[in-house]
C-alpha positions, -999 to +999 in steps of 0.1 A: +015+677+128+029+670+093+047+640+107+016+626+124+004+592+111-030+589+096-041+570+127-031+599+149-049+623+125-080+601+127-080+603+165-082+641+162-107+642+133-133+616+146-145+637+176-145+668+153-168+651+129-191+641+158-192+677+169-199+690+134-227+665+130-243+676+163-239+713+158-247+716+121-270+687+118-255+673+087-267+642+071-245+611+073-237+614+036-224+650+041-202+639+070-189+609+051-180+631+021-162+655+044-144+626+059-133+613+025-121+648+015-101+653+047-087+618+047-074+625+011-058+657+023-043+639+053-028+613+030-014+640+008+002+657+038+016+624+051+031+616+017+046+651+015+061+648+049+076+614+041+090+628+008+106+658+026+125+635+049+145+619+021 
């Protein structure tokens, strides 16, 4: 998973966010903030995986 591109991670996360929104009934803002947080983490993971290949 560490070598997954951000697009591949997004494919996995988007349905997850939809499920979270349905089950927990979060407001759009909460889901957007969670998305930003996870995207930042995904980017950090992606950068680390690219760095480790050098």
